C-alpha positions as semicolon CSV with decimal commas, in nm:
position;residue;x (nm);y (nm);z (nm)
1;X;9,607;4,231;-3,481
2;X;9,735;4,560;-3,337
3;X;9,472;4,556;-3,065
4;X;9,550;4,200;-2,977
5;X;9,920;4,279;-2,942
6;X;9,840;4,568;-2,710
7;X;9,631;4,347;-2,484
8;X;9,760;3,983;-2,515
9;X;9,532;3,813;-2,264
10;X;9,234;3,577;-2,296
11;X;8,883;3,648;-2,176
12;X;8,533;3,512;-2,201
13;X;8,277;3,631;-2,459
14;X;8,100;3,820;-2,182
15;X;8,387;4,064;-2,152
16;X;8,452;4,100;-2,527
17;X;8,266;4,429;-2,575
18;X;8,430;4,582;-2,267
19;X;8,770;4,466;-2,387
20;X;8,720;4,615;-2,732
21;X;8,608;4,943;-2,577
22;X;8,928;4,971;-2,370
23;X;9,143;4,872;-2,667
24;X;8,991;5,141;-2,891
25;X;9,023;5,401;-2,616
26;X;9,391;5,310;-2,574
27;X;9,454;5,344;-2,947
28;X;9,281;5,684;-2,948
29;X;9,508;5,801;-2,667
30;X;9,815;5,684;-2,856
31;X;9,700;5,873;-3,167
32;X;9,653;6,193;-2,966
33;X;9,995;6,154;-2,804
34;X;10,155;6,086;-3,143
35;X;9,991;6,396;-3,294
36;X;10,109;6,619;-3,011
37;X;10,463;6,479;-3,034
38;X;10,497;6,556;-3,405
39;X;10,303;6,888;-3,419
40;X;10,522;7,197;-3,448
41;X;10,484;7,475;-3,192
42;X;10,493;7,809;-3,376
43;X;10,422;8,029;-3,072
44;X;10,782;8,156;-3,049
45;X;10,795;8,230;-3,420
46;X;10,465;8,417;-3,399
47;X;10,596;8,631;-3,113
48;X;10,914;8,699;-3,309
49;X;10,752;8,820;-3,632
50;X;10,403;8,944;-3,551
51;X;10,498;9,300;-3,453
52;X;10,621;9,356;-3,810
53;X;10,286;9,247;-3,957
54;X;10,040;9,533;-4,014
55;X;9,674;9,569;-4,099
56;X;9,598;9,791;-4,398
57;X;9,277;9,994;-4,385
58;X;9,217;10,125;-4,736
59;X;8,966;10,387;-4,848
60;X;8,853;10,458;-5,203
61;X;8,560;10,569;-5,413
62;X;8,391;10,401;-5,707
63;X;8,110;10,477;-5,953
64;X;7,767;10,402;-5,811
65;X;7,626;10,098;-5,996
66;X;7,281;10,260;-5,979
67;X;7,385;10,608;-6,089
68;X;7,684;10,671;-6,318
69;X;7,702;11,037;-6,216
70;X;7,770;10,968;-5,847
71;X;8,025;10,769;-5,648
72;X;8,016;10,547;-5,341
73;X;8,278;10,519;-5,068
74;X;8,455;10,187;-5,019
75;X;8,655;10,053;-4,726
76;X;8,866;9,737;-4,738
77;X;9,118;9,543;-4,533
78;X;9,449;9,390;-4,627
79;X;9,776;9,289;-4,468
80;X;10,138;9,397;-4,509
81;X;10,486;9,342;-4,366
82;X;10,742;9,603;-4,258
83;X;11,065;9,530;-4,448
84;X;11,287;9,829;-4,367
85;X;11,377;10,059;-4,079
86;X;11,289;10,350;-4,308
87;X;10,922;10,246;-4,291
88;X;10,865;10,052;-4,613
89;X;10,586;9,795;-4,616
90;X;10,550;9,512;-4,866
91;X;10,200;9,407;-4,973
92;X;9,992;9,298;-5,273
93;X;9,927;9,549;-5,551
94;X;9,557;9,463;-5,577
95;X;9,511;9,574;-5,215
96;X;9,639;9,929;-5,272
97;X;9,671;10,001;-5,645
98;X;9,373;10,235;-5,681
99;X;9,293;10,336;-5,323
100;X;9,270;10,702;-5,222
101;X;9,419;10,663;-4,874
102;X;9,579;10,398;-4,650
103;X;9,585;10,376;-4,273
104;X;9,850;10,133;-4,147
105;X;9,760;9,975;-3,813
106;X;10,027;9,821;-3,590
107;X;9,992;9,545;-3,331
108;X;9,956;9,799;-3,048
109;X;9,665;9,972;-3,226
110;X;9,864;10,275;-3,346
111;X;9,761;10,395;-3,693
112;X;9,986;10,585;-3,935
113;X;9,912;10,713;-4,286
114;X;10,087;10,534;-4,569
115;X;10,138;10,602;-4,939
116;X;10,215;10,367;-5,226
117;X;10,557;10,448;-5,370
118;X;10,618;10,147;-5,596
119;X;10,393;9,896;-5,765
120;X;10,410;9,607;-6,008
121;X;10,050;9,501;-6,079
122;X;10,164;9,232;-6,326
123;X;10,316;9,046;-6,030
124;X;10,068;9,169;-5,766
125;X;10,331;9,351;-5,559
126;X;10,347;9,697;-5,404
127;X;10,550;9,896;-5,152
128;X;10,397;10,148;-4,907
129;X;10,594;10,424;-4,734
130;X;10,491;10,527;-4,383
131;X;10,438;10,902;-4,335
132;X;10,625;10,880;-4,005
133;X;10,803;10,611;-3,806
134;X;10,653;10,460;-3,491
135;X;10,863;10,384;-3,186
136;X;11,043;10,050;-3,184
137;X;10,960;9,966;-3,546
138;X;10,991;9,590;-3,602
139;X;11,131;9,474;-3,936
140;X;11,126;9,139;-4,116
141;X;11,412;9,005;-4,328
142;X;11,336;8,894;-4,682
143;X;11,436;8,530;-4,722
144;X;11,571;8,349;-5,027
145;X;11,267;8,185;-5,186
146;X;11,487;7,990;-5,428
147;X;11,593;7,773;-5,132
148;X;11,236;7,686;-5,037
149;X;11,135;7,327;-5,115
150;X;10,795;7,179;-5,196
151;X;10,667;7,011;-4,879
152;X;10,830;7,266;-4,651
153;X;10,614;7,390;-4,361
154;X;10,516;7,757;-4,370
155;X;10,325;8,009;-4,158
156;X;10,080;8,275;-4,282
157;X;9,973;8,574;-4,071
158;X;9,691;8,799;-4,186
159;X;9,352;8,955;-4,134
160;X;9,101;8,697;-4,262
161;X;8,750;8,843;-4,256
162;X;8,879;9,122;-4,031
163;X;9,027;8,890;-3,766
164;X;9,358;9,066;-3,715
165;X;9,692;8,885;-3,665
166;X;9,554;8,539;-3,735
167;X;9,811;8,261;-3,781
168;X;9,758;7,960;-4,006
169;X;10,001;7,682;-4,092
170;X;10,046;7,473;-4,403
171;X;10,298;7,356;-4,658
172;X;10,440;7,468;-4,990
173;X;10,234;7,254;-5,226
174;X;10,402;7,361;-5,551
175;X;10,581;7,646;-5,723
176;X;10,455;7,792;-6,050
177;X;10,550;8,031;-6,324
178;X;10,263;8,272;-6,408
179;X;10,184;8,107;-6,742
180;X;10,097;7,787;-6,554
181;X;9,821;7,961;-6,360
182;X;9,487;8,111;-6,457
183;X;9,544;8,460;-6,323
184;X;9,599;8,811;-6,463
185;X;9,966;8,820;-6,358
186;X;10,251;8,746;-6,594
187;X;10,564;8,837;-6,400
188;X;10,762;8,651;-6,136
189;X;10,701;8,322;-5,959
190;X;10,425;8,197;-5,728
191;X;10,414;7,949;-5,440
192;X;10,105;7,734;-5,400
193;X;10,016;7,658;-5,038
194;X;9,750;7,470;-4,844
195;X;9,773;7,711;-4,548
196;X;9,429;7,863;-4,485
197;X;9,396;8,192;-4,675
198;X;9,080;8,402;-4,691
199;X;8,968;8,757;-4,766
200;X;9,182;8,998;-4,565
201;X;9,496;8,782;-4,594
202;X;9,588;8,953;-4,922
203;X;9,931;9,114;-4,911
204;X;10,023;8,931;-4,591
205;X;10,343;8,741;-4,523
206;X;10,433;8,378;-4,574
207;X;10,714;8,284;-4,334
208;X;10,952;7,992;-4,327
209;X;11,028;7,811;-4,001
210;X;11,304;8,063;-3,921
211;X;11,069;8,361;-3,948
212;X;11,206;8,487;-4,280
213;X;10,961;8,633;-4,532
214;X;10,950;8,400;-4,833
215;X;10,617;8,496;-4,991
216;X;10,345;8,761;-5,018
217;X;9,986;8,634;-5,024
218;X;9,818;8,710;-5,356
219;X;9,495;8,517;-5,415
220;X;9,305;8,191;-5,373
221;X;9,132;7,961;-5,617
222;X;8,789;7,873;-5,478
223;X;8,441;7,763;-5,577
224;X;8,285;7,829;-5,237
225;X;8,431;8,178;-5,190
226;X;8,646;8,068;-4,895
227;X;8,963;7,871;-4,836
228;X;8,983;7,536;-5,016
229;X;9,354;7,473;-4,978
230;X;9,454;7,646;-5,301
231;X;9,632;7,965;-5,201
232;X;9,899;8,146;-5,401
233;X;10,176;8,379;-5,289
234;X;10,434;8,577;-5,485
235;X;10,786;8,466;-5,395
236;X;11,019;8,692;-5,201
237;X;11,283;8,678;-5,474
238;X;11,027;8,812;-5,721
239;X;10,971;9,104;-5,482
240;X;11,347;9,163;-5,455
241;X;11,383;9,162;-5,832
242;X;11,086;9,384;-5,917
243;X;11,050;9,618;-5,620
244;X;11,372;9,659;-5,426
245;X;11,600;9,718;-5,725
246;X;11,498;10,011;-5,949
247;X;11,127;9,963;-5,877
248;X;10,846;10,066;-6,107
249;X;10,668;10,379;-5,982
250;X;10,306;10,371;-5,868
251;X;10,073;10,488;-6,146
252;X;9,756;10,468;-5,936
253;X;9,542;10,327;-6,215
254;X;9,385;9,997;-6,307
255;X;9,323;9,912;-6,671
256;X;9,222;9,607;-6,874
257;X;9,350;9,504;-7,219
258;X;9,140;9,590;-7,521
259;X;9,000;9,277;-7,688
260;X;8,826;9,245;-8,022
261;X;8,482;9,228;-7,860
262;X;8,555;9,526;-7,638
263;X;8,705;9,732;-7,921
264;X;8,395;9,671;-8,129
265;X;8,164;9,767;-7,843
266;X;8,359;10,091;-7,793
267;X;8,388;10,165;-8,164
268;X;8,762;10,180;-8,107
269;X;8,962;10,167;-8,434
270;X;9,278;9,991;-8,308
271;X;9,356;9,637;-8,190
272;X;9,573;9,740;-7,895
273;X;9,546;9,958;-7,586
274;X;9,412;9,936;-7,230
275;X;9,077;10,062;-7,103
276;X;9,118;10,254;-6,776
277;X;8,888;10,129;-6,501
278;X;8,973;10,330;-6,191
279;X;9,224;10,599;-6,094
280;X;9,335;10,678;-5,738
281;X;9,306;11,030;-5,602
282;X;9,646;11,195;-5,562
283;X;9,816;10,954;-5,801
284;X;10,036;11,066;-6,095
285;X;9,768;10,941;-6,336
286;X;9,492;11,137;-6,165
287;X;9,706;11,450;-6,150
288;X;9,769;11,420;-6,524
289;X;9,396;11,407;-6,595
290;X;9,353;11,039;-6,686
291;X;8,991;10,935;-6,638
292;X;8,843;10,611;-6,515
293;X;8,512;10,454;-6,613
294;X;8,170;10,523;-6,465
295;X;7,928;10,277;-6,633
296;X;7,901;9,924;-6,500
297;X;7,847;9,646;-6,755
298;X;7,930;9,277;-6,796
299;X;8,096;9,104;-7,089
300;X;8,039;8,735;-7,024
301;X;8,112;8,685;-6,655
302;X;8,352;8,978;-6,639
303;X;8,230;9,306;-6,484
304;X;8,396;9,611;-6,638
305;X;8,361;9,988;-6,633
306;X;8,299;10,182;-6,952
307;X;8,354;10,553;-7,009
308;X;8,720;10,569;-6,913
309;X;9,018;10,667;-7,127
310;X;9,193;10,414;-7,347
311;X;9,571;10,423;-7,311
312;X;9,709;10,376;-7,661
313;X;10,084;10,431;-7,627
314;X;10,334;10,515;-7,355
315;X;10,658;10,681;-7,467
316;X;10,548;10,603;-7,826
317;X;10,529;10,228;-7,751
318;X;10,204;10,045;-7,818
319;X;10,023;9,912;-7,508
320;X;10,005;9,556;-7,631
321;X;10,116;9,230;-7,471
322;X;10,387;9,125;-7,228
323;X;10,683;9,205;-7,453
324;X;10,570;9,561;-7,515
325;X;10,485;9,605;-7,148
326;X;10,843;9,526;-7,051
327;X;10,969;9,769;-7,317
328;X;10,740;10,039;-7,176
329;X;10,870;9,979;-6,823
330;X;11,228;10,006;-6,948
331;X;11,144;10,331;-7,130
332;X;10,977;10,477;-6,818
333;X;11,282;10,394;-6,606
334;X;11,493;10,607;-6,840
335;X;11,274;10,909;-6,769
336;X;11,418;11,121;-6,489
337;X;11,224;11,196;-6,173
338;X;11,010;11,506;-6,227
339;X;11,018;11,476;-6,607
340;X;10,717;11,392;-6,823
341;X;10,611;11,049;-6,945
342;X;10,424;11,092;-7,274
343;X;10,095;10,903;-7,283
344;X;9,865;10,888;-7,585
345;X;9,495;10,848;-7,501
346;X;9,173;10,782;-7,688
347;X;8,881;10,972;-7,533
348;X;8,534;11,018;-7,680
349;X;8,653;10,944;-8,033
350;X;8,959;11,172;-8,019
351;X;9,329;11,085;-7,982
352;X;9,524;11,315;-7,754
353;X;9,863;11,315;-7,580
354;X;9,914;11,406;-7,215
355;X;10,217;11,429;-6,987
356;X;10,237;11,224;-6,667
357;X;10,498;11,354;-6,426
358;X;10,726;11,080;-6,298
359;X;10,739;11,096;-5,917
């Protein structure tokens, strides 16, 4: 009926196929015109914010899977956003938590060393401090993520598969508390988005239509290994709460909770604690002598490293569950800069206590 209304004239059967061809072509043109009319042009927004988006080149070492006595060098890419004139960069904790060095690359190709100064792995957030300031440093304002609505259009800029400063567009699909999601994080709030997110986008910004930073890319849920429209970003208000006000210092280590199966495999006599996986060079944990693992194994589908220390208590508080974690963080915040944080370890069948200097 729509085609007939567009072309309300009579014709013979001989011209029917030609008529239908022109009608379909006309409808296709209208669809293209309609799409272009309603599509949003984000070129001005991209120009406005892109200079504050940086590429993170991270370097680290890890135990050689083929030889537990040697290590291999690793290089990875991530993304971050400059959030202060003093040279602070917001990114995802999993991008930088246990790396040995970070080179921050700006839009003009300039590279500057960076160092993690604050981290909250339970919300996948971290802050990097530049070693020096570049000329004309661009800065992005943190938006109010509480005002963001489901269905709102958003822009993501990142480094997917090494393709620097790539823009993708999508919508806020939902907002979630951590307990609603199958992930290792239990602090803060997460946006779900259908904007294309892939490896290298981690830590990158999610912008609203005004160019304000409302989210930090964390991870994707995928069966293929690539984008399937299920991306997740930590909200900007979570970052404000956890990192800009009395932030948790960077420990430089990654650890996993001790489970019953793991405790039995390690002949560990307690039902709490965390097994250290990796420790970054130059971090407070490394300087205090905490050791990571060196033997690759799998428990189920989960690869883990054995041979590292087990952290038993911090400031006499058991390393066990979310409630105790928050108590430990509160206790650490009471320790003055330069003073010792008391950490009890289990190493090779012996309990020992070490001091970690608070930076």
